[in-house]
GUVEXZA-204698 format. One line per 10 residues: their letters; for each residue x, y, z of N, C-alpha, C. Coordinates in steps of 0.1 Angstrom, whole numbers, plus 5000, padded with zeros to 4 digits. Layout:
BEGIN
a> X,Y,Z,X,Y,Z,X,Y,Z  ...
//
This chain:
BEGIN
mnlrlikqrf> 5132,6643,9438,5123,6632,9429,5131,6630,9419  5140,6640,9412,5146,6635,9403,5156,6626,9404  5163,6624,9416,5170,6617,9418,5165,6602,9420  5150,6600,9423,5144,6586,9423,5138,6583,9407  5137,6596,9405,5134,6593,9388,5144,6584,9381  5155,6592,9381,5168,6583,9376,5171,6569,9378  5167,6568,9394,5171,6553,9394,5157,6546,9390  5147,6552,9389,5139,6542,9383,5138,6541,9367  5144,6547,9362,5148,6545,9345,5162,6538,9346  5168,6538,9355,5181,6531,9354,5177,6517,9356
mvhldpvlls> 5168,6516,9363,5163,6502,9366,5155,6494,9362  5146,6499,9355,5136,6495,9348,5136,6486,9341  5150,6482,9334,5153,6468,9328,5162,6458,9335  5164,6460,9348,5172,6452,9355,5158,6442,9362  5163,6428,9364,5157,6421,9371,5159,6420,9387  5152,6425,9399,5158,6431,9410,5160,6413,9417  5154,6405,9412,5157,6389,9417,5167,6384,9411  5167,6383,9401,5180,6380,9395,5193,6384,9398  5193,6400,9397,5206,6405,9401,5210,6405,9416  5199,6401,9425,5204,6399,9439,5211,6386,9438
glgalllvsl> 5207,6375,9430,5212,6362,9430,5228,6364,9426  5230,6371,9416,5245,6378,9407,5254,6384,9419  5245,6393,9425,5252,6404,9434,5259,6392,9445  5249,6386,9448,5257,6372,9460,5269,6367,9456  5270,6358,9448,5276,6351,9441,5289,6362,9434  5288,6374,9430,5303,6381,9430,5308,6385,9442  5300,6387,9452,5305,6389,9464,5315,6380,9469  5309,6366,9470,5313,6354,9471,5328,6354,9465  5330,6359,9450,5341,6358,9441,5353,6363,9449  5349,6379,9454,5359,6389,9458,5363,6383,9477
lvlysasggn> 5358,6376,9479,5357,6372,9491,5370,6359,9494  5369,6355,9482,5374,6339,9480,5387,6343,9473  5389,6353,9463,5398,6357,9451,5408,6363,9466  5401,6370,9473,5413,6380,9481,5422,6367,9491  5414,6355,9495,5423,6344,9500,5434,6337,9488  5423,6334,9480,5434,6322,9471,5447,6333,9464  5444,6348,9465,5458,6353,9457,5465,6357,9470  5465,6352,9479,5474,6356,9492,5471,6368,9499  5456,6375,9497,5452,6389,9503,5463,6398,9490  5467,6393,9481,5465,6405,9467,5454,6408,9466
emrvfgqmgn> 5456,6425,9470,5444,6435,9468,5444,6435,9454  5451,6441,9448,5452,6448,9433,5446,6432,9422  5446,6421,9424,5436,6410,9423,5423,6412,9425  5424,6420,9435,5405,6416,9439,5400,6433,9430  5412,6443,9432,5407,6458,9423,5405,6449,9409  5413,6443,9405,5410,6439,9392,5400,6429,9386  5397,6425,9394,5382,6417,9395,5372,6424,9397  5373,6435,9406,5359,6446,9408,5357,6454,9395  5370,6458,9385,5371,6461,9371,5362,6456,9362  5371,6441,9363,5361,6433,9355,5343,6430,9358
iaigfvalwv> 5342,6436,9370,5326,6431,9373,5321,6444,9368  5326,6455,9372,5323,6467,9363,5321,6470,9352  5330,6466,9341,5328,6466,9330,5315,6458,9326  5318,6444,9333,5305,6433,9331,5289,6439,9329  5287,6446,9341,5275,6449,9347,5273,6462,9337  5282,6469,9331,5277,6479,9321,5276,6474,9307  5280,6463,9305,5276,6453,9293,5259,6448,9296  5257,6443,9307,5247,6439,9311,5235,6445,9309  5237,6460,9317,5227,6472,9315,5224,6476,9302  5234,6479,9293,5230,6479,9279,5224,6467,9272
vanmplhwlm> 5227,6458,9274,5218,6445,9270,5205,6444,9271  5203,6447,9287,5190,6448,9295,5180,6459,9291  5185,6469,9283,5178,6479,9280,5177,6479,9263  5185,6469,9256,5180,6467,9244,5167,6458,9240  5160,6463,9228,5145,6457,9226,5151,6445,9224  5138,6436,9222,5138,6421,9219,5143,6421,9203  5138,6429,9195,5138,6430,9179,5153,6433,9180  5158,6443,9186,5172,6448,9184,5184,6431,9186  5175,6427,9193,5188,6411,9198,5183,6405,9185  5175,6401,9181,5170,6391,9166,5182,6400,9158
rsavpiyvlg> 5178,6408,9156,5186,6420,9143,5201,6417,9144  5210,6416,9159,5224,6418,9158,5224,6399,9161  5215,6389,9157,5220,6375,9156,5233,6375,9144  5225,6374,9134,5239,6374,9120,5249,6382,9124  5244,6394,9126,5260,6399,9129,5269,6399,9135  5266,6392,9144,5274,6390,9156,5283,6377,9153  5273,6369,9148,5277,6357,9144,5288,6359,9134  5284,6363,9122,5293,6366,9111,5306,6369,9116  5306,6384,9126,5317,6388,9130,5326,6381,9138  5319,6370,9149,5327,6360,9155,5335,6350,9149
mgmliavalf> 5326,6348,9139,5326,6336,9129,5346,6339,9122  5341,6355,9117,5355,6358,9105,5366,6362,9120  5364,6364,9133,5370,6366,9142,5380,6352,9148  5375,6341,9144,5382,6329,9147,5387,6323,9135  5383,6328,9123,5392,6324,9113,5404,6333,9112  5404,6342,9118,5418,6352,9119,5425,6349,9128  5419,6342,9140,5426,6338,9147,5438,6325,9147  5430,6319,9135,5435,6307,9131,5446,6309,9123  5443,6319,9115,5453,6325,9104,5466,6331,9110  5462,6339,9117,5476,6350,9127,5472,6351,9140
geishgarrw> 5466,6342,9149,5464,6345,9165,5476,6342,9170  5470,6350,9184,5489,6351,9193,5487,6336,9199  5497,6331,9201,5498,6317,9204,5503,6317,9221  5501,6311,9231,5501,6311,9242,5500,6299,9251  5512,6296,9260,5511,6279,9262,5507,6270,9253  5514,6270,9243,5514,6260,9231,5495,6261,9223  5485,6270,9229,5475,6273,9219,5472,6286,9213  5469,6288,9203,5463,6296,9194,5452,6304,9196  5451,6311,9206,5433,6314,9209,5432,6332,9208  5443,6338,9211,5441,6354,9213,5441,6360,9199
lnlgfmnfqp> 5434,6371,9196,5436,6377,9182,5441,6394,9191  5452,6395,9185,5459,6414,9185,5451,6418,9182  5443,6431,9187,5436,6443,9184,5443,6455,9180  5455,6454,9187,5463,6466,9188,5461,6473,9203  5447,6477,9207,5450,6479,9225,5447,6474,9234  5441,6456,9227,5443,6447,9239,5439,6432,9231  5444,6423,9235,5444,6409,9230,5431,6402,9234  5422,6399,9223,5411,6390,9225,5405,6381,9224  5394,6374,9229,5396,6358,9228,5382,6359,9226  5383,6354,9209,5368,6353,9200,5360,6343,9204
selmkiavpl> 5368,6329,9210,5358,6321,9212,5350,6324,9224  5351,6331,9233,5341,6337,9244,5331,6342,9238  5331,6348,9227,5324,6358,9221,5312,6350,9214  5316,6340,9213,5308,6327,9203,5296,6318,9214  5299,6322,9225,5288,6314,9238,5279,6324,9234  5280,6332,9231,5263,6343,9231,5262,6341,9217  5271,6345,9205,5267,6344,9194,5261,6333,9186  5264,6319,9193,5260,6309,9187,5247,6305,9191  5239,6302,9200,5229,6305,9208,5218,6312,9201  5222,6325,9199,5217,6336,9194,5212,6336,9178
mmawyfekhe> 5224,6332,9171,5220,6326,9161,5215,6316,9155  5217,6305,9166,5206,6295,9164,5189,6298,9166  5189,6306,9173,5177,6310,9180,5169,6318,9171  5175,6326,9166,5168,6335,9152,5167,6321,9140  5175,6318,9138,5174,6311,9129,5161,6297,9128  5158,6293,9140,5143,6287,9143,5132,6293,9143  5134,6308,9149,5123,6318,9149,5122,6319,9139  5129,6318,9125,5125,6326,9114,5117,6310,9105  5120,6300,9114,5112,6289,9104,5104,6280,9114  5100,6290,9126,5091,6280,9132,5079,6274,9130
atltmknyvi> 5073,6280,9119,5059,6275,9113,5062,6261,9102  5073,6263,9098,5073,6250,9089,5089,6246,9091  5092,6239,9106,5102,6236,9108,5103,6216,9101  5114,6215,9099,5118,6201,9090,5131,6196,9093  5135,6181,9093,5149,6180,9100,5159,6189,9090  5156,6195,9081,5164,6200,9071,5173,6214,9077  5157,6217,9085,5167,6228,9095,5175,6227,9111  5169,6213,9113,5178,6211,9122,5193,6204,9119  5193,6201,9108,5206,6200,9101,5213,6211,9101  5204,6222,9093,5209,6236,9090,5217,6244,9104
atllllmpva> 5207,6241,9113,5210,6246,9128,5223,6240,9133  5227,6225,9135,5239,6220,9136,5249,6224,9129  5249,6227,9115,5262,6231,9111,5264,6245,9117  5255,6255,9118,5259,6267,9122,5267,6262,9137  5263,6250,9143,5269,6251,9156,5286,6244,9154  5286,6234,9145,5296,6229,9145,5309,6236,9137  5307,6247,9128,5315,6252,9123,5323,6259,9135  5321,6270,9142,5327,6278,9155,5334,6265,9162  5326,6257,9165,5331,6245,9176,5342,6238,9168  5344,6237,9157,5356,6232,9148,5366,6239,9149
livrqpdlgt> 5367,6252,9149,5375,6259,9146,5381,6260,9159  5374,6262,9172,5376,6264,9187,5382,6250,9192  5379,6242,9186,5385,6227,9188,5404,6228,9185  5403,6235,9170,5417,6234,9165,5427,6241,9176  5421,6248,9180,5431,6261,9186,5442,6254,9197  5442,6245,9202,5431,6238,9208,5425,6243,9221  5414,6244,9223,5403,6249,9237,5392,6238,9238  5395,6231,9246,5386,6218,9246,5371,6223,9258  5378,6233,9269,5369,6235,9276,5360,6245,9271  5361,6253,9263,5354,6263,9255,5344,6257,9244
siligasgfy> 5353,6250,9236,5342,6241,9226,5333,6230,9235  5334,6229,9243,5323,6216,9253,5313,6229,9257  5315,6241,9261,5304,6250,9266,5298,6254,9252  5306,6258,9243,5297,6264,9228,5288,6251,9226  5295,6239,9224,5285,6226,9221,5274,6226,9227  5276,6227,9240,5261,6227,9251,5253,6234,9251  5260,6249,9246,5249,6258,9243,5238,6258,9232  5246,6250,9218,5242,6250,9208,5232,6235,9207  5235,6228,9216,5227,6217,9216,5211,6222,9227  5213,6229,9238,5204,6229,9241,5193,6237,9235
vlflaglswr> 5198,6247,9221,5187,6255,9215,5180,6245,9207  5187,6231,9202,5183,6222,9191,5174,6212,9200  5176,6212,9214,5165,6202,9223,5154,6209,9227  5156,6224,9231,5144,6233,9231,5134,6235,9220  5142,6234,9205,5135,6237,9196,5125,6228,9192  5125,6213,9199,5119,6204,9195,5131,6191,9191  5137,6193,9188,5148,6180,9184,5141,6164,9188  5138,6157,9180,5133,6143,9184,5143,6134,9196  5136,6130,9205,5144,6119,9211,5150,6110,9205  5143,6104,9194,5152,6095,9187,5164,6098,9180
viigllvtaa> 5164,6110,9172,5172,6120,9169,5189,6120,9180  5181,6127,9189,5190,6125,9202,5198,6114,9205  5193,6103,9208,5194,6090,9210,5206,6083,9203  5201,6082,9192,5211,6083,9180,5223,6088,9176  5222,6103,9178,5235,6110,9181,5243,6105,9190  5239,6104,9203,5244,6095,9214,5251,6086,9209  5243,6074,9204,5250,6061,9199,5263,6066,9191  5260,6073,9179,5271,6074,9170,5279,6083,9179  5283,6092,9187,5291,6097,9193,5297,6084,9199  5292,6076,9205,5295,6062,9215,5304,6058,9207
asapflwnml> 5301,6054,9189,5305,6046,9183,5316,6047,9176  5319,6063,9175,5329,6070,9170,5342,6074,9181  5339,6069,9192,5350,6072,9204,5362,6071,9201  5368,6058,9192,5379,6058,9190,5385,6069,9182  5377,6069,9168,5383,6079,9160,5380,6095,9170  5375,6096,9176,5375,6111,9186,5389,6115,9193  5389,6099,9197,5400,6099,9207,5416,6097,9199  5417,6095,9187,5427,6099,9180,5428,6113,9175  5420,6120,9178,5418,6131,9172,5421,6144,9183  5424,6139,9196,5422,6148,9205,5442,6146,9207
hdyqrhrimm> 5445,6160,9210,5459,6164,9213,5466,6152,9224  5480,6150,9225,5484,6144,9237,5480,6147,9249  5480,6159,9253,5475,6166,9266,5463,6159,9268  5453,6165,9263,5442,6161,9263,5437,6145,9268  5444,6137,9261,5444,6123,9262,5451,6120,9278  5455,6129,9282,5466,6125,9291,5457,6130,9306  5446,6142,9302,5439,6145,9310,5424,6137,9313  5422,6130,9301,5409,6120,9304,5417,6107,9312  5431,6105,9309,5438,6091,9315,5434,6094,9332  5437,6104,9335,5445,6109,9349,5430,6106,9356
lfdpsqdalg> 5419,6114,9347,5408,6111,9355,5406,6096,9364  5408,6085,9359,5409,6073,9360,5419,6071,9372  5428,6075,9369,5439,6072,9380,5449,6082,9380  5448,6092,9388,5458,6105,9386,5470,6102,9393  5472,6091,9402,5484,6090,9408,5493,6081,9399  5489,6079,9389,5504,6074,9379,5513,6085,9372  5505,6094,9376,5517,6108,9373,5513,6118,9384  5517,6115,9396,5511,6126,9406,5520,6137,9405  5529,6138,9401,5536,6151,9398,5539,6158,9388  5526,6151,9378,5528,6158,9361,5516,6160,9362
kgyhtiqgmi> 5508,6154,9349,5498,6155,9341,5484,6150,9355  5485,6144,9366,5477,6142,9373,5480,6149,9386  5491,6160,9389,5491,6172,9400,5478,6180,9401  5467,6184,9394,5461,6193,9399,5449,6186,9402  5446,6176,9394,5434,6168,9399,5437,6160,9414  5447,6157,9418,5452,6154,9431,5449,6162,9444  5457,6176,9439,5456,6186,9444,5442,6192,9446  5434,6190,9441,5423,6197,9439,5412,6186,9448  5410,6173,9449,5408,6165,9454,5415,6168,9467  5424,6170,9474,5429,6168,9486,5423,6182,9492
avgsggllgk> 5423,6192,9487,5417,6205,9489,5402,6203,9492  5395,6199,9481,5379,6199,9486,5375,6188,9503  5383,6177,9498,5383,6165,9510,5387,6170,9521  5395,6176,9525,5402,6184,9539,5392,6196,9543  5386,6203,9534,5377,6213,9542,5368,6204,9550  5362,6195,9553,5354,6183,9560,5340,6191,9563  5335,6192,9572,5318,6199,9576,5320,6212,9577  5330,6221,9583,5326,6234,9587,5339,6241,9576  5351,6235,9573,5361,6239,9567,5372,6244,9574  5384,6247,9570,5394,6251,9577,5393,6269,9583
gymqgtqthl> 5384,6276,9577,5385,6290,9583,5387,6296,9569  5384,6309,9568,5387,6320,9559,5401,6324,9557  5410,6318,9551,5424,6319,9549,5433,6313,9553  5428,6302,9558,5434,6291,9567,5436,6278,9558  5432,6278,9549,5437,6268,9538,5450,6262,9539  5456,6250,9540,5470,6248,9538,5472,6245,9524  5463,6238,9513,5465,6238,9502,5468,6250,9493  5462,6260,9498,5460,6269,9490,5471,6278,9495  5475,6281,9504,5487,6290,9509,5500,6285,9514  5499,6272,9514,5514,6266,9510,5518,6262,9497
dflperttdf> 5509,6266,9490,5511,6267,9472,5515,6251,9468  5503,6246,9476,5501,6234,9465,5492,6235,9457  5485,6240,9460,5470,6239,9447,5473,6251,9438  5474,6241,9425,5476,6251,9413,5464,6257,9406  5467,6269,9399,5451,6281,9390,5446,6280,9405  5448,6285,9416,5438,6290,9424,5429,6300,9422  5433,6309,9413,5426,6320,9413,5418,6321,9401  5416,6308,9395,5410,6311,9379,5399,6294,9383  5410,6282,9375,5401,6270,9373,5400,6264,9388  5407,6265,9396,5407,6258,9409,5403,6265,9421
ifavyseefg> 5393,6275,9418,5391,6286,9428,5379,6279,9439  5370,6268,9432,5365,6261,9439,5369,6251,9451  5381,6248,9447,5389,6241,9457,5394,6248,9469  5397,6263,9467,5403,6271,9478,5387,6275,9487  5379,6274,9479,5367,6275,9488,5359,6267,9494  5359,6258,9493,5359,6241,9497,5365,6238,9511  5379,6242,9507,5389,6238,9520,5386,6243,9531  5379,6258,9529,5380,6273,9538,5365,6273,9545  5355,6267,9538,5344,6268,9542,5335,6258,9544  5346,6241,9537,5337,6229,9539,5326,6226,9533
fvgnlfllgl> 5319,6218,9539,5304,6212,9529,5294,6224,9532  5292,6228,9544,5281,6237,9547,5284,6247,9537  5295,6252,9538,5299,6266,9529,5296,6263,9510  5297,6250,9510,5297,6244,9496,5280,6243,9494  5272,6238,9505,5259,6239,9503,5252,6253,9501  5257,6262,9507,5254,6279,9505,5259,6282,9492  5269,6278,9488,5271,6282,9475,5266,6276,9461  5263,6265,9463,5254,6256,9456,5237,6261,9456  5235,6268,9469,5222,6273,9468,5220,6285,9461  5233,6294,9465,5229,6308,9456,5234,6299,9439
fafvigrgfm> 5238,6294,9434,5238,6290,9418,5226,6285,9416  5218,6275,9427,5203,6272,9420,5196,6280,9419  5198,6290,9428,5190,6303,9428,5187,6312,9416  5198,6310,9413,5202,6319,9402,5196,6313,9384  5199,6298,9386,5195,6288,9375,5181,6287,9372  5177,6284,9389,5157,6289,9391,5149,6297,9382  5160,6314,9387,5153,6322,9383,5156,6324,9365  5164,6317,9362,5165,6319,9347,5154,6309,9339  5154,6297,9350,5143,6289,9344,5128,6298,9343  5127,6303,9355,5111,6309,9354,5111,6322,9341
itanastyft> 5124,6328,9339,5120,6332,9329,5119,6329,9317  5125,6318,9315,5124,6308,9301,5109,6306,9299  5104,6302,9311,5089,6295,9311,5078,6308,9310  5080,6317,9309,5072,6331,9310,5074,6337,9296  5091,6332,9289,5089,6342,9277,5077,6339,9267  5073,6350,9261,5065,6353,9252,5065,6348,9236  5080,6345,9232,5081,6341,9219,5089,6332,9217  5092,6321,9205,5098,6312,9203,5114,6316,9204  5117,6326,9201,5130,6332,9201,5136,6331,9214  5127,6340,9224,5130,6346,9236,5131,6333,9245
rlmagsitlt> 5123,6318,9243,5123,6310,9250,5134,6299,9248  5140,6300,9234,5151,6294,9229,5163,6299,9238  5161,6310,9238,5179,6320,9238,5175,6320,9254  5165,6323,9262,5164,6322,9277,5170,6309,9283  5167,6299,9280,5166,6283,9279,5183,6278,9277  5185,6281,9268,5200,6281,9267,5210,6289,9273  5207,6298,9276,5218,6307,9286,5213,6299,9300  5204,6294,9302,5203,6293,9317,5209,6278,9317  5210,6268,9307,5214,6259,9309,5229,6257,9307  5233,6263,9302,5246,6267,9297,5256,6273,9309
fftyafvnmg> 5248,6284,9318,5254,6289,9331,5254,6272,9340  5243,6266,9339,5245,6252,9351,5255,6245,9349  5257,6241,9331,5270,6234,9324,5282,6238,9331  5284,6255,9325,5293,6257,9331,5300,6254,9348  5293,6257,9356,5292,6253,9372,5295,6240,9372  5286,6231,9367,5289,6216,9368,5301,6212,9363  5308,6216,9352,5317,6210,9346,5329,6216,9357  5329,6227,9358,5340,6231,9368,5341,6226,9378  5329,6225,9390,5328,6220,9399,5333,6202,9397  5330,6199,9389,5332,6185,9384,5347,6176,9384
mvsgilpvvg> 5353,6188,9377,5369,6187,9373,5376,6185,9387  5375,6195,9393,5381,6201,9407,5378,6190,9415  5367,6183,9413,5361,6173,9425,5368,6158,9422  5375,6157,9409,5381,6145,9404,5371,6136,9399  5355,6144,9392,5348,6135,9386,5342,6137,9373  5356,6146,9367,5356,6152,9351,5371,6156,9352  5375,6154,9338,5383,6157,9334,5389,6170,9333  5402,6176,9336,5406,6188,9337,5403,6196,9320  5394,6204,9322,5395,6209,9306,5394,6226,9311  5398,6231,9317,5403,6247,9317,5387,6251,9319
vplplisygg> 5378,6250,9325,5366,6255,9325,5364,6263,9342  5362,6279,9335,5364,6284,9352,5352,6283,9359  5350,6285,9371,5339,6285,9379,5331,6299,9377  5318,6297,9368,5313,6313,9366,5309,6323,9377  5313,6337,9374,5310,6342,9382,5319,6347,9397  5325,6335,9399,5338,6333,9409,5353,6335,9405  5355,6330,9399,5371,6329,9391,5372,6341,9383  5384,6342,9384,5390,6357,9385,5392,6356,9366  5384,6364,9360,5389,6365,9345,5383,6377,9340  5385,6384,9327,5375,6394,9325,5370,6392,9314
tsmltlllgf> 5373,6383,9304,5368,6380,9290,5357,6373,9293  5357,6362,9305,5344,6351,9305,5336,6359,9315  5340,6370,9327,5330,6378,9332,5321,6386,9325  5327,6390,9315,5319,6403,9306,5307,6391,9297  5312,6380,9293,5307,6371,9283,5294,6367,9292  5294,6360,9307,5283,6358,9316,5272,6369,9317  5280,6381,9325,5272,6396,9321,5263,6397,9311  5273,6393,9300,5261,6396,9284,5249,6386,9286  5251,6375,9291,5244,6367,9290,5229,6368,9295  5233,6374,9309,5223,6376,9320,5216,6390,9319
gvlmsihthq> 5224,6398,9306,5216,6412,9302,5206,6407,9298  5207,6397,9284,5197,6393,9276,5187,6386,9284  5189,6374,9292,5178,6372,9301,5167,6385,9305  5177,6396,9313,5169,6404,9317,5159,6414,9309  5166,6414,9296,5157,6421,9285,5147,6412,9280  5148,6402,9278,5133,6390,9277,5126,6391,9290  5132,6391,9300,5119,6394,9312,5112,6404,9312  5121,6416,9311,5118,6432,9316,5106,6433,9309  5115,6430,9291,5107,6438,9281,5090,6435,9277  5094,6422,9282,5078,6411,9280,5071,6412,9291
rlvkt> 5076,6418,9303,5069,6425,9318,5063,6439,9309  5070,6447,9304,5062,6457,9298,5051,6459,9286  5054,6445,9282,5042,6446,9269,5029,6442,9273  5032,6433,9287,5019,6427,9292,5014,6437,9302  5018,6448,9305,5013,6459,9315,5009,6471,9304
//
């Protein structure tokens, strides 16, 4: 009886439907990671550790009352901005980018924190001004978004800046930003493309150019795109079989445990396997939309919608860049690719979704 009571108290703020979808994706992650790493058990155990830490964070956030989430918005955003400024001043440099902050006991990537902090802050701001929203409020919210994005672009980290920019845009959209304004912004962005192009680093411009013709530098800048497309296409209908992918196991495929793990999966499980994986992603995203639709407050609707749509963007950008329809921007496949910081951030976001759903459910009952 005591064990049953403990289990009920442990599970009360966890949504079993969403949890089942996340669990299925994480099982796929461990399965594919074992193949992608060439049977490296330590890599798999490392990912299991990342998942365990992420689920602890998910449980803590899921049990956090909604008013606690709102109160944490400003402190988390200020902390994240402070850490981004610290990275710009004396962050660790790796592979030509300054993205990491040495905390003594670990290296931390503050830009990952902003994937949660930015939509949380913007949702809090719109909640405070819900009754009297004007264009001024949208401008201020946009500035709250652009400040961290500008610091992250400077690192440079184009992939993370795209995801954070998308998460903030979704909050603006869900908060009722006029379509006229959105179309105006798109036209402005298109008109300023030449200026933005000149602001990009050389390697970023090369990545975009490789999208149109990767064969012009097949052994250099276009190598990732070409090998990813070969692996995805060679899987055919049913795939080559588990741990039988030639692009993977003959070491042609780069970054196969992180950014290009979808190519590993596609080569081994083929089109049918991809449909299954897309179905799992659609299940999780669909559950997120259901939680968004049933959210009871302005703040929770904005937050849940942004988290769900950002997760969709995460998956779409990764699959697009591996398949050769988007530039290679260094975005991992969510919940599948190896990585500790991204796994923690993603599961934190799903913890927020569960808090929104379960606390709302308890209020109704």
